[in-house]
N, C-alpha and C positions, 0 to 999 in steps of 0.2 A: 391796681395790676395794669402794667401796659396789653392792649388790646391787638397793638399789631407791632411789626418790625420793627420801623422807625420810633413808635414812643420807647419799645425797647434802649434804640440808641443814644434815646436821652436820657431813662436812665444812667445807664452806663456811663458817658460823657460827663455825671456829675462828679463819678470817680478817679483817683490817681490812674493814668492811663499802664505807667510801669505795674504799680501796686497790684490793679487786675493784672497783667499777664505773670507777672512772678504770682500771684497765690492761685492764677488755675494752671500752673506749671507744676506746683508744688503739691496741687490737689490730682491732676494729671499722671504724675507720677506715682502717686502711693495707691490711687483708685486702678492703674492699667495692672499695677502688682496684685493687688486682691483680686480680680478681676478674672487674668489668666490664670492664676493657681486657685481660682474659686475660695480663696480664703475666707474671702467675707462679703455676701450679696448686698450685707446692708449699704455699701458705694452705690449701687443703684439711686438709692436716694437719692445722691447728690447729682444723678442726671450728667456725668460725665461727658456721654455723646454733647453737650451741648457747649462744651470750652472751645471747641471751634469756631464757632458762631458769636460765644462773647467776645473771643479773644479777637474775629474779625470787624466787630465792629466797636471794639477800645482803638486798634488797631486805624480805621479806615475816620471815625469819628471823635476820638478821643486823644486829652492833652493831660500833660502836667501839673499845667497853670493854674495856681489856688483852689486845685481838687484835693478833697479829700482821699486819705487812704482807704483804699478796699479791704475789709476786714471776709474773715471767711465767712462769715454769713451773710454777708453782704452779695459775695460770688456764689453761694446756696440759691441765694433768692432770688440772683440773675438770672440763672440755669432755671428755675422752678417757673420763673417768668415765662423764659424762652420756650420749655416742655409745653405749657398749657395754653400756647399763643392761641386765641380763638381761630380756629380755619374758615373761615367765614370771612376774615380780615385778608387770606393770605388765599394765593390763586388755586385754583381749584377748591375742593370740597372733604369730604370725611374721608373719602378711598384718598384722595391725596396725601392730608395728612399721615393717615395709616402707613401708606406707603414711604412718604420719608421717614418716619418714625423707624419702620423695619431695618432702612437700609442706614440706617444713623447707628440703630440700635444691637442689634445682632454683631453686626461684621468685629466690632470691639471684642467679642468674646469666643472669638473662631480659633481655635489653635492658631499659637505665629509660627511655629516651623513648618507647621501644614503648607501655610499659607506661602512661605518662603521657597518651600521645595517647588509646591506648586508653580509660581514664578518660574525658575527653572527649568522644569519640566515644559514648561508650557514655549517658552522663549529662548532656554539658555542650551538647550540640550542636542544635540543632532541628529535631525531626523530624516529617515534614508528619502529622496525623490521633493527633501522642500529646501528651498532657500537656506543659507544660514546668512544672518544681520550681525556685522559687526558693531555691537553695543560701546565700543569705544568712537565711534563716529559722532555718538547721543553725548556721553557720560566722560569721554577721554580715557576710560579706564573701561576691563572688561565687566559684562555683565556680573561676573561670577566676583570679584575685586568690588564693584559696587556694591554688592548683597553682605561680605564680610564686612566692609566699613559702615555701612546702616545700619549692621546689628551691634559692632562696637556703639557707634555713638547714641544707637538705643537706651541700650544697657549703660553703659556710661552718663546719661541724662538723667534714666531711672534710679541710679544707686548718689548721684547728687541728687535728689528728690528735685528735678526738673530744669534746676537754674544750673550750669555748667558753665567753668572756665576749661581752657585748653590749655591754661600756663603751665598748669602740673606738666604734661603730653611733652613739654618742649626738653621736660628733664631726664637725663640718662635711666631715671630709675623704669621709665616705659620703655627704651629703644628697642629690647629685644621682643616685647610683645605687639607693639608696631609694627618690626621686620618680620612678623609672622603674617600679617594683614597687609602688607604691600608696602609699608613705611609710612613716615610721618609726613610726608608729603605729599601721599593720597589722601590719608584720612583729614587733614589738614585740608585740602581742594575739595574734598568732598561736602566737609561744612561750611563751606563758602560756595560754594552752590546752593549749598539747600537753606542758606540764611539772606533776611532782608532786614534793613531798619524796619522803624515803624514809619519813618518818610517813605523809606521805597515801595512803603506796603501802599501807603498811599497814594502815589504817584503812580504806583498799578492799577490799585481801581479806578483813578479820576481820568488815564487813558482810557480803560477800558468803556467804562460807564458816563464817562462825561461830566458827572456830579461824585461833591465829597461825600457824599452821605448814599450809603446801600439803603438802595428801595425798597427790596422784599429778600426772604430768605431764599430764594430760587436763585439769588448771583451766583454766581462761578465763587470757590472763597479760594483767594490765593493763598491760604496754609495749608492746601492738599498741592502746590506745587513745593512750595518752601516754608515746612515745618518750624523751621529756627528763625526765634527772632533776635537780631543782634543788639543786642545791651550794650558795647562799648566793644573797643578791639578784641577783646577775649573773651567775654562774657556772654552767654545764650540762654534763654527760654524756650521751654516747648511747652507751649499752652494744652498743647493737644500731642501728648505722646506716642501713641500711637499713629499716627500720621507718618512719623520719621523711617518707619520699616512700611506703611504703606504707600509709600512712594515709588516702592519696586514691588505693589503687587500687581499681579495678569492685569486687573484694568488701569491703574495709574501707565504702564508698561503699553499698554496698547495705543493710547493718545501721547505718548516718544515716538512709539514705532512708527502710526502714519504721521508725524508732523516730519519723520526723516526722511521716510522713502513710502508713504503713499499710499494704492489702491494695491499696490504688489504684495506691502507688506500684510493687508486684509487679507489675499487673498491666499496667501501660505497658512494665515494664521488659521484659517478652517479645519487646512487639511492638520495641523497639529493639534486642532480640538479631538477631533476625530483619531490620530493616533494614540492618545493620553488615555481618552473612552473605553479605547480598544488593549491596551493593555492591561486597564483597570478591568474591563471585563472578562480580561482571561482569568483572572484570580478566583470565579466562581467556581465553584464545585461540581461535580456530576453537569460538565456540559460541554456543548461543542461549539465554538466559531465561527464565525460567516462573516466573510466582508464583502462588501457593497457589490451588488450581482449586475452585473452588465447584460440587457436582452431586448431582443427581439429587433422591428427595423421599423421606421427608423427606432437606432439604440435610445434605449434609457436604460434607468437606471436605480436600484430598489433603497430602502436605506444601507446608511452606513455599517450598520454592523447588524447581522441575527443571531442570537444565544436561540440556544438550541436547549432543552432542558428535557427530561422524562414526561415531565407533567406538563408541559407550556412551550410554548415559543416568543421570545421577547423580539421587539423590533426596536432597534435605537436609532433615532435619526440625531446629530449633533448639529449641533447651530452656533457661530461664533455670534453669540448675542449678549449685547449688557446695556444694562443703563446707565442711559446719557443723561444729560442735564434736561433738555425737553422732559425727559419720562419720568426725572423724579421730579419736575418743578409741577406737575400737572396731568390728570387721568387722561387728557386730550392724544398727550405724548408716551404714555402706559399703553394706554391702547396702540398705536403706532405701532408701538413697538412688538405688542404681541399678535397683531395685524400681519407685520413685516415676517417675521420668522415663526411664532410656535403655531402659528395658525397653519401654516407653510407647512409645516412638521409634522403635521398631527396630518394633513391633505396625504403626505406622501408615506407614512405608516400605513392609512388605511387603503392605500394604492398598492403598497407590497402586499400588503395580506391579501387582497383581493387578487392580484395576480397567481401570485404564491399559490393560493387554493386552487388555481387552474392547470399548472400542472406542468410550466412551459420547458423550455430546455434552459437550461442553468438552475433552476429551482430544485432539483432531485432529491439533495439535501435536505432542504426544507420539508420536516413532514404536515401533514394536514391531518393529521386525525386528533389534533391537540389545539385548544387553546390558543390565541394568539392576543397578544397583551403588544400596548407601545410604550417608550419612554422616551420619552425628549432629552438631549443634554444640551442646557447651555451654556457656555464660557465662564456666565457669570450668575450670580443667584436675581432668579426673578421673583421673589415673594409672592406676586400677587399672581400671576402664571397661572390658569391653571384652578383659579380658585371657585368654587364652589358656589357663584351666583351668577345671575345672567348675565350679567355687565363684563364678566370673565370668563366666564366659564367659553370652553372650543368644543364644539360638538365636532364630534366623529364616532365611528361606526366601530372600531377598534379601541376599548378604554386605555387607557394613555396616562400615564403621568407627566412632570415635569421638574426635571434636577439639574441642579448646578455640577460640573465639572468637582467642585469640593466632596457635594455630597458623593454622587458617585464613585469618589476615590474612596470613602469610608464605607458606604455600602458595599461594596468588594471585597473588605478588608474584614468583614463580619465574621465572628467563629460560626459559621452558618455548614453544616452538613447537607442541608438539602435545601437550596436556596430557592429552583425552580417549585419543589413544593409552599415554598413561604410564598413566595412570588403570585403562584394560581391561588390558595389560598386569600392573600390581601385582596385583589380584584373580584374575586366571588362576592367577599362580602363587605368590602369595604362601603364605610359610612363619607362619604364625599366634605364633609365638616370636619374631618379627622384629618392629623397631622400631617398627616401624607404617607407614603410606601417605604422610604426611608428616616425619616424620625420614628417611625413606630418600628422600625428593625433595630434603630439605633437603641430603643428604648428594653427592648428583646433579647437582644444577643449580644453575647459579650465582644467587645472591639476588640481587630487581631491589629498583626502588621499590617503593613503596604508596602512590599518589598522595593516600589518602583519609585515610592517616596524617599524610601532609607537609600536607597540609592544615591537619589537627587541629594541629598544631605551627605553624604559621603563627597560626591563630587565637587558642590561647592565648597566643604571643611570651613566653614564659620565657626564652627562652637569651640573655639578656643578657649581657655583657662585664665581669669583675669586673679590678679595679686590681688589678695583679700585684706592687706594691708595699705594700701594706696590709693582705693579706687575715689574713696569722698574728699582726698584731700587736695585740699583749693588753695 
């Protein structure tokens, strides 16, 4: 069994590149459907999160010349080998391995529509006092049109078992359907933007790294930018089909926006994160929501949101934080991220609680006769943020939790008649090694509907009905 990434690349190179890509695409489409609808967790044993890595090695290092076709057993074995790579032979330590696994595996099980709705809420909707960015400057089409097109391509790929042709879409049969999605030319232009040939993938890697071999799993994977592999003029494969829609996730859109508009985009994104968090917090029953308070001379600011319950006060600080390549690659990068964002947020929560307890002007509506608790809301999931281990634990006076914007979205929509009671009891009795505020609530209460998510889905309106008798015609 390979002991490191380079040895895995050698094992993959013994197989036909095209057969590896096609086999991964078939497996990915079937696995994705099962995982999204929880029809069979047996698929998890095939390590679907490893598809993108095996495909990347095939694209950069592989060839079809005098190579044997890859069987399904070959692919499962390669993905298993990737999954069990010895962390000592890769950057970082056991914590680096855990962090990478969490960020590879769990996102594949996130609800599809919620992810798209959050992308629209955060980066598509107009927000008072916030710059509106024209995504047509980046994509050639609006963000809404891009999401619609990608949703179609995603479904088309899955219905065609991961390997599809655009030839059927050129016929009259699909004219009316494609017209509702912006037209045939728009769909084809998005496919062209997402696709590269194997030779082009290799050239991209060589230009960036200066070598023909992938040295480490920490290197950027071009399939995150180009999730379609062009196998001919009209034929394409999706070795890791979830990456099609992931290209318009909030995570990926952040980097596309930064490339286009720079720091002003990052600055406005912080306000947008606060706005979405405030919308979701407003759904909590029996509570009063207070926006950031400006106080003192020189002027200072409280946390972004203060939620007053009969039982407690929740201090919420939002951070436009996400895991970059450095943080995903090694422990030092993860710790830098926590120090830059999460520790600062915890300090802000402590300071707000301290000032509020003194009762200065502006804090009149904040009661001091009940306990204070904190919530740090990050734009993206930071799984090891605040884990109860010395290396990751964030010291603070006010007990707090770290959650993502997506987790907050789910938490605030739960059928909780007394959320203040739940929050108070949780912090009073919490086990530092437990699954956390949101995950325990999800296991306790019925899920409700978030009206802001539903509104986003209505605005994008991409859930068109596909013809049942023509989807898989090739």
